[in-house]
N, C-alpha and C positions, 0 to 999 in steps of 0.2 A: 504493500500500500504506500510506503514511504517513497519508493521509486516512482510510483505513478503520480503522487502529489508533486514531486520535484519536476517530473516531465511536464505536467500541466502548468506548473508555475513558470517554467522556462518558456513554454509556448506563449504564455500570456505576456511575458516581458518582451519577447520578440515582436508580437503583434503591436503592442503599444509603441515600441521603438519605430516600427515601420509607419504607423499612423503619425507619429510625431515628425518623422522625416518628410512625409508627404505634406504636412502642414508647415514645413519650414522651421520646426522647433525641436530639432533632435537634441535632447538634453544630454545624450551620451557623447557629444562633441563639445570640446571646451568652448565657452562663449568667446566671441570676438570682442576684443576691447574697443573702446571708443576711438583709439588711435589707429587701429589696424582693420584691414578688410581683406577679403580673399582676392588674390592676384593669380593670374595664370602665367607661368614661366614656360615659354616655348623654346625648345632646343633642337628642333628639326628632326632629321632622320636618326634612327637609332644607330649607335656606334658599335653595338654588340647585340647578340641574340638572347642572352640570358636575362630574363625579366628581373630576377633577384639582384643581379649585379647592377642593372640599370637603376633600380629603386635605391640601392645602397649609395650609388653615386649621387642621386638626387638628395639624399639625406646629408651626405658629406658636403655637398655644395651649399645647401641651405644652412648647415651648421656654421659655416664660415661667416654667415651674415647674422644669425640669431644668437651665436655664442656657444652652443653646445649641441651634441646629438640629441640630448633629452629635449631641449627646446625645439629642435628641428622636428622631432617626432610629434610634439604637441602642435606645432604650427602647420604641419603637412596635412592637407585635405585629401588630395589624390596624387598618385604617381602614374603618369602616362608612360607605359612601358611596352606596349604591343605594336600599335600602328605607327607610333612616333615617340620621341623622347620629350619629356617635360613634366611639370607638376603644377598643382594648385596649392597655394599656401597662404596663411594669414600673415600679412606683412603691413608695416607702416609705409607711408609714401617714401620716406628716406631709405628704408630697407629695400623697397622695390627698385628705387633708382640705383642703389649699390649693386643689387643682383643683376640688373640689366647690363652692367658694365663688365661682368665676369666673362672670361673666355668660354665659348660654347653656347652662350645664351643669345638667341636670335632676337627675341623681343619679349617684353613683359606687358601684360594688359590687365586692367581691373576687371573683375568679374561683373557680369550684368545679367538681368533677368530677361527672358524672352517669352512672348506669347505663343501659344500653340498654333501650328499651321498645318495644313494638309495639302500643300502643293506636292502631291504624292510622288511625281516623277523624280524630283530632286532629292527629297528625303530618302526615297528608295535607293537612289544611286549614291547616297552618302555625301551629298553636297548641300545639306540643309543650311538654310540661312541662320539657324539658331545654334550652329556648331562653330566654335571659334577657330578650329584648326581644320581647314580643308581648302581645296583649290579655289572655291568661291571667294573666301576671305583673303587668301594669299594674293589674289589678283584684283582686289577691290571690285569684285563682281563684273569684271570685264571692262572697267572704265577705260574709255579712249579707243576701244576696238569698234570697228564698223562691220556689221553683218549685212551682206547683200543677199537678197532673195529674188529669184526669178519665179514668178507665181501669178496669181490672179489679181494682184493689187492689194490695197489696204482700205479699211474703214477708219479714217483718221480720227473720228470722234470717239472711238473706243478708249476706255480708261487705260488700257494697257500701253497706250502711246503717250501717257503723261510724262513730262520731263522733270518732275519734281526731284530735286537733289542731284540731277545729272550735271556732269562737268560740261565745259564749253565744247563746241564742235571742233574736232581736230583741225589745226591750221592746214594740214596737208590735203584736206578734203576738197576735191574739185567738182563734186556733183552738185545737184540742185533739185528742187521740186518743181515739176512741170504742171502748169495749170491746164485745165480741161473741163469737161462736163461735170458740174457739181463738185469740182475740186479746185481750190484756190492754192496755188503753189506757195503763196506767202503765209497765209493764215492757217492752213491745214498742216503745216510742218512746224517742227520745233527742234529742241536739242535731242529728242529721242528719235523721231522720224525726220532724218536729215536729207533723205533723198527719195524721190518718187517720180518715176518716168513710165511712159507706156509706149509699146511697140506693136503696131497693128497693121502696118502696110503689107507685110508678108501674108498675114491672115486674110486681109480683104482681097488680096490678089488671087488667092486660091480657094476661098470659102464658097461652097455651093449651097449652104444651108441658110435659112432665114436667120437674120441677126438682129439682136435687140428687139425681141418680140415681147408680147405681154407675158407669155409663159416663161421666157428666158431673157429678162431685161439685162442690160449692161450699160456701161458708161464709157464714152470716148475720153478716158482720163485714167489716172492711176487708181480711181475709186473701185472698190471690190464689191461686186454684186454676188459673187459666188460664195464668199466667206472663207474659201480655202487659203488664200494668201494672208488674210488677217489671222487665221488660226495658226499657220506655220510660223509667222513672224512673232506671234505671241510666245510660242514654244521656245524659239531660239533666243529672243532677247526682250520679251515684254517686261514692262515695269510692274511693280507690285500693285495688286488690286485685292483688297480685303473682301471677305464674304462673297467670293465668287462660287457659283454652283450652277448646275442644271436642275432647276426645279427642286432645289434642296439636296440633290445628290452630289457627291464629291465636294461637299462644302469645304471651303478653306480660302487661303490666300493664294491667288494665282500669280505666277511670275514666269519669266523665261529663264533659260540656263545662264545667261549673262545679263542680268537685269540692269546693269549700268552701261551696257554697250549701246551703240547707236545702230539704227536700222535704216537700210536703203532698199526700197522696193522697186523692182523692174517688172512691170506688168507685161507678160508675154502670152498669157492664156485668156481666152475669151469664152463667154457664157453661151455656148451652143451645147446641144446634148453631148455629155461626157467631157466637155471642155476641149478646146482645140488650141494648140500652141504651134505656131509656124517655126520651122528651123531657121528661116531667114530672120525672123524677129528674135529668136533665141540667140543667134550669133551676134546680132546687133546689140542686144542687151549685154552679152559677155564683153563685147568691145567697149561699151560705155562703162561697165562696172570696173574693168581693168583700168581705164583712164581715170575714173572718179576716185579710185583709191580704196576700194573695199579690202578688208582683211581676210574674209572668208566668204564663200558663195554657197548658198543652199538651194538645191533644186529638188522639189518633190514632183518630178516629171518623169515620163518614160515614153517608150514607143510601143512596139508590139513584136512578138515573135513571128517571123524570123528577123533578127537584128541586122542592121547595116554594119558594114566594116567601119572601123574607127577612122579610116581616111576618107570615107564617103561623106560628101558634104550634106547629104540628107540627114545624117546624124549630127545635128547642130550641137548636141550636148557634148559628144566626144571631142569634136573639133574645138568648140569654144572653151571647154574645160582644159584642153591641152595648153592653150595659150594662157589661160589664167594661171595654171600651175607653173608654167615656164616663167611667169612673172611673180612667183612666190605666193600665190593665192590658193589655199586648199579649196577643193570643190567637193561638196558632199551631195550625194544623190540617193534617192530612194531605190530600193531593189525591185520594186513593182509588187503588184497584188495578184499574181497569177499562181500562187501556191495552192496546195502543197506539192504540185507536180515538180519533178526534177527538171533541170535545164531551163527554167523559166525566168532566171534572174536577168534584169536589164542593167544598163549602165556599167558595162563590164571592163572598160578600159583600165589599165593598171594605174593610171594617174588619178583616177576617181576614187573617192572613198564611198563605197556602196553599203547601204544600211538595210538590214533586216529588222523586222518588228517583233517585239515580245509583248507579253501581257505584263501588267504591274502586279504587285501583291495587293490588289484592290478588286473587289467585286461588288455586285449589287444583288444580294440574295433577296428573293421575293417569296414569302411564305405561301405555300399552297396547302391548306388544311382540308383533308378529306373528311367525309362524314363519319368515317370509322376512327377519327381522332388521330390519324397518321399525318404528320407534317413533312412536307417535301419542300426543299429550298430550290426553287428554280432561279433563273436569272432574267432580269428585265430592267427597264428604266421606267417603272410605273410609279407616278407621283400623284395618282388620283385617290379617290376615297376607297376605303375597304369595300370589297364586294362581299356582303354577308352571305351566309349559307344559301346557296341556290342550286338549281339542278345542274348536273354534270352529264354530258352525253358524248358518245363516240358514234359518228355516222357509219352504219353498216348496211350493206345490201343483202337481200336473200340470194342464195345460189352458191356456186362454187368459189367465187372470189369476193367474199363480203368486204374485205379491207379496201377495195378500190374506192369506195365512197368516202373513206377517211383520209385520203391523200390530200395534204394541205393545199397544194396548188391546183387541185381539181375536185374540191369538195362537192358532194352530192347529198342533198337533204330530202330526197324523195321518201325515205322511210324513217326520218328522224325529225322530231320537233325541236327546233332550235330557239324559238322565241323565249327570251328570259333566261336562257341557259348559258353555261360555259361549255365550249366545245373543245374536245381533245382531238388532235390530228397528228399524223406522222408524215415525214418527208425525208427523201434522200438527197434533196437539193441542198448544196452547200450555201449558196448565196441567200441573201435576205429576201429575195423575191418570193420565196415560198411563204414566209411569214406574212408579207404584205398581201399576197393573194388570199390567204386564209382569213386575215382580218377583214378584208373587203367583203368576202362572201358571208362571214358570220354576222357582221354588222348589218348587211343588207337583209339578212333573214331574222333580225331582231335579237341576235345573241348579245350577251353582255361581257364576254371574255373568251380568250383563246389560250389553250395550252399546246405548244408545238413541241413534239418530240422529234429530235434530229441529231445528226452528228454534230459535235462541237465545232464551231466555226469562228468564234471570237468576234463576230460581227453583230453587235447589239444596236438597238435603235428604238426610239419611241414609236408608238403606233397611232399617233394623232389624237388630239382631244382627250388625252389621258385614257385611252381605251386599253384595258389590260391584255397584253400578249406576253406570255411567260414561256421561256424556253427551258426544256429539260432534255436529258439525253435519252437514248432508247431504253436503257435499263429502268430509269425512273418513269418514263412514259408507259412502259409495259406494266409496271407496278400500278399505275393509275388505271390503266385499261382493265387489269384483272379485278380491281376494286369495282369499276363500273359494271363489269359482267357478273359480279357476285352479289351486288347489293340490289335490293328491291327498288329503292329510290335513291340512287347515288346523288350526293350533294358535295359542294366544295365551297370554301371561303378563300378569297385571294386578298392578301394584305399588301399595302404599298411597299415598294422596294426600300431596302436599307443600304447604307454604305459600310462595307466591311473592309478593314485595312489591316495588313500585316498577316502574321500566321493565323490560320493555317492555309491562307490563299497561296497557291503555288505559281511559279513563273513558267511560262510556256512560250515557245515560238508560235506566233499566230498562224492559224491555218492558211490565211490568205497570203502570208509573206512568201515571196518568190524564192525558190531554192536554186542552188548550184547543182552541178558545175556549170560554168559558162558554156553557152552553145557556140561561141566564137572561138575562144581559146581556153579549153578546159585546164590547161597547165597553169593558168592564173586564177587563183582561188577567188571566188565570189559567192556570196557577199563577203565583205571584209569584217563587219562588226554588226552587232545587234543592239537595239535600244528600245525602250518602251514605245509602243505605237498603237495600243488598244485602249479605247475609251479614255482618250486624253482630253482633259478639260482645258479649253483655251477660248479666247475671244473669237467672235465671228461677225458676219454682216447681218443686219436686221432682215435681209432678204433670205437668209438661210432658214429653211422651214424647221430645222432642228435646233434653232437658237432660242434661248430663254434668258432674259435679263442681260443680254450682251455676251453670253457664253454658250458654248455647245460642246458636247462630248462627241469626238470623232475618232475613227480608227483607220489605220492604213500605214504602209511604209512611208506615206507622205508625212505622218506625224512623227515617225521615228527619225527621219533624216534631220529635221531641225533640232532634235535633242542633241545629236552629235555636233551640229553646227554651233549650238550654244556652248558646248563643252570645248570645242576647238577655239572659240572666241576667248575663253579663259586661258587655254594653253598658249594662244598667241600673245596674250598679255603677259604671261609668265616667261615665255621663251620667244621673244620677238624675232630672233634670228634663225629659228628652226625652219627647215624647208617643209613644204607640204608632205613629202615622203617621210620625213622624220616624225612629223605629227601623226601621220597615219600609222607608222610603225609603233609609236608609243602607245597608241590606242589599242592596236591589235595585240601586241605582245604582253600587255598587262591586264587583259580582259579577264573577267570572271568566267570560269567554265561551269560554275554552279550559280545559283542565285546569291545575292549578298549575304544570305544566312547560311550558306553551305549546302543547301538542298539541290538536288540535280534539276537541270532544266530539260523538260520534255519538248518535243516538237509535235504539235497537233497535226494530224493527217490520218491516213488509212493504212495501217493503224497508227495510233500514237506511239512514239518511240523516243529514246534518249536523243537529244540534239547532237548533231555532229557538225563539222566545219561547213558543210554545204547548206546547213540551216542557219548558222550564226557566225560564220567566219572564225575569227579569233575567240569569240564568246560575247558575253554581255559587257558593255563598256563599264570600266572602272575608273572614273575621272581622276580620283586622287592618286592612284597608282600611275596613271598615264603621265602625270606631271613629273614623275621621277622614274623613268623606265630603265636607267642604267646604260643600256645599249640601244641603238636604233639601226635599222636596215635602211640606210639613206639611198636616195636616187636623185639623178638630175636628168637633163635632156638627153645626154649620151646614153643613159640606161634605157630611156624610152625609145630611142632610135634603135638600140639593140633589140628591143622587143619587136618593133615594127619590121625590122629586117628578119627577125627570127620567124615571124608568121608569114613571111614571103610577100609582103606588100611591095609593089614595084618602086624603084628609086624615084620616079617622077611623083607618085602619090605621096611618098614620104617627104620629099623635098618641099612639096606644096604645103603640107601640114606644118612642117618644122620651120619653113620660111628661109631655108638655105639649101644649097646643093648637097645632096646626100648620095653617096655611092656605097651600097651594101657590099660587104666582102663576098668574094666568090664562094668561100666556104661559109655556108649559112650558119649564123650563130644559133645556139640552142636557146629556146624559150625557157628551158629549165634553169638557165643561169641568170635570168632577170632577177634583180635583187629585191624581190617582194618579200614581206614578212610571213612567208608560208612556203611550203613545198607541196606541189601537187604533180603527181606523175600519172597521166591517164593511160599510158601505153607501155607498161613495164613488162619486158619480155625476159631478159636475163638479168642484167644489172645496168644501172645508170649512175654516173658521177656528175655532180653539179657543184657549183660554187656560190657561196654567199659572202657578203662583206658587212661587218658590223662596225659602227662608230661609237666610241665611248663618249657618253654625255654625263657620266657620273664622276666620281673622284678620279683624278688623272692616273694615279697608281692603283690599279685594280687587277685582280686575277679572277678569271671566270672558268669554271669547270662545266663540262657538258653533261646533261642528263637526257637520255633518250627513252621514250616509250614507243617502241616500234609497232606499226600496224600488224595485225594477225598474219603470220606466214611471211613476214618481210624482215630481212636483216639490214641493219644500218650501221655504218662505220663512219665516224667523224674524225677528220684530220686537219689540224691538231685537235686534241680533246681538251687542251687547256690554253687559254688565251691570256697573255701577259701584256697589260697596257701600262705605258709610262709616258713621260712628257713628250718623247719624240715618236711614239707609236700609239696613236689614238684611233687608227683604222686598221683592222686586221681581217684578212680573208681566210675562209676555211672551206674544206671540201666535204661533201657528203656522198658516200657511195651506198646505193640502195639496191638490194637484190631480192628476188622472189623465190620462194620454194614451191609456189603453186604450179601445177602442171595443166591447169585448165583456165579458160577465161573466167575472171571473177568480177564481182562488183568492187566498189571502193571499200578499203579498210582504212582506219584512221589511227593516228598516233600523234606524237609531239616531240619536239626538240627544244630543250631549255638550256640556256646559259645562266649560271648562277654564281654570284660572289658571296652568297650567304645572306645578303640583304635584298638584292634585286633578283627576280626570276624572270628572265626574258624568254618567253615561250612562243614558238611558232607552231601552227598545226601542220601535220603531215597527212596527205591523202594519197593513196596509191592503189592503182587498179592493174592487175595482171592481164595482159592481152597476148596470149600465145598466138592467136589468130588475129592479125591486125585489121583495123577498119571494119570491124564485124558488128553488124546490128543484131544484138542478141534478143530475139523475139520468140525463141523456141519454148 
């Protein structure tokens, strides 16, 4: 009994302590004196890997200021010893000043309180505005960086374009805002929106569709009728807007990845069905953006399969981006929304950063309560009133194929009373059109809601006028169906959707996200990187039918690309002299292979599987790690010419693209040697040897050892296996020999190659396919 009482007492003490901490009154911590307050001492990257030794060093350093190790222990609040080095301690102002002058201390800042925010993308990627140590704060939120976007324009009245607290427009900026229909180039721009131009001549010359109609209005100006450009620019660099939501869902403070950056919009896409963007207009926009002085370009645009060659002028994105990159401007493009099929990725040129889309750790569970008291959590954006218990039906026909009546896109109610009821239907269609069809049919028949059972597709949306349309998978749909068939009078209650953030919501590659390998050059891995692109809350145009209160939730690789653009704006602020290839390498080689919490990332599809490099390139972007990659796989124009010669484009076409006379060597260079931060061998027969070159951007004197995880059935040898960097050797090449033990044509197997110095892990993905029989279409 005594032991039990002691245990209970201990539990009570722990509970009280936690409650006091939550209320800011932890009595178990020594009170802060009137002269002292908590300060954060930031010391940068860890100098060793042992957390205890790091903490001991913090106590020793603090002791030199406060007088003894005992006083240091009393003063210390936290020791930061895992992701970086530093500590929080109670210090007077004079002590804080003294400690800031010690060797190894980068800066000291007073602690401050922050309000809760749910701008989920950035919290999820660990660059929250209420964390003092991350890339966002290291770069003053992208201050002075100019993000250019080629898109559908902007809605300048949106609060995301407010310039409160922004610095002056950079003196190097040569752009301007162009007046036009309902857009005043003087009053509609400010220190946030510093450039706005529109390009329509190419579109008008080729367009055969009605333009600027009642159903599809547009403006002959940079003004955005579509909402797409406003949405993407918000994600990349929008200013802070409190209490943003879509009808109460995803409520929080909206902002872009680089909220202190400036935005320049180049409107190249016009509001005709599916949106149209002329290559001529795109190239002109690139030309203007390069002249104007943008620091990064973001394009949520694509073409269609089959793709044009990179030297073909019809691919305005590949050609325009080549020139931008040659001028030191990284170009970020969406991977397209043609997934989950393989070989559907767009924007595959090696100088482009191509972005796949993931989900966030956020969902919108919508309770479906059956009459037997079983609750099923579907997914929806339903913000209407609760649908109290009402009839639940599933349309069925008599005869041998009763389920035909319950197909969502072709519902038949000949034998089912729908008026006043909720309807369950099933569909095999991936796109949202099946949901739209079902809602239309059920509403017309007097129904009050729809439950759609389908394969997961990550494409959510409202159903208009707050009509409940809730999505479940086949397993849960079948559970509901069996209840309907077993109950005399089946009923259901549907509650409004909620916002669920964090665990246990998992991260997945979105079904729609286009997959690799590249259909032009499979030896160049695409996509390069993945970022959140599902149900992203951002500003939109009032003409967007899915907008509420200035904001909309949209999904697509269009939303993922500006996430990367915003992160690159921060990286440009921190490393202004890094090349576009160095930035790309830093992002790819430091990416998470799991979600930020260490859980595996799955790729939605048929079936769902663990994600591989053709789903997410290097992985899920990890912004803070990308700022300190250790090594980079750098490239310049000569490397891109190597690639163009390696894929056998003719000298004339290459010369035209590069802008100077190019003569490819008679011995064709190997595409496998292009210095991209990945290794992809699509036609491995016996063995292949390739070369890579890494540049040290970390401590000058560094030693890196290689770690290899070979793909299944593949042997890999790296020479040398140790790299020694010093003041006169900051670039080192190495060779990789890859051989196969397979004796049949295989699919791709995946592995990785990592250089590590104990602090940095520089990882590139490896993809290898054995092809004993070359150029073989395997359809057997």
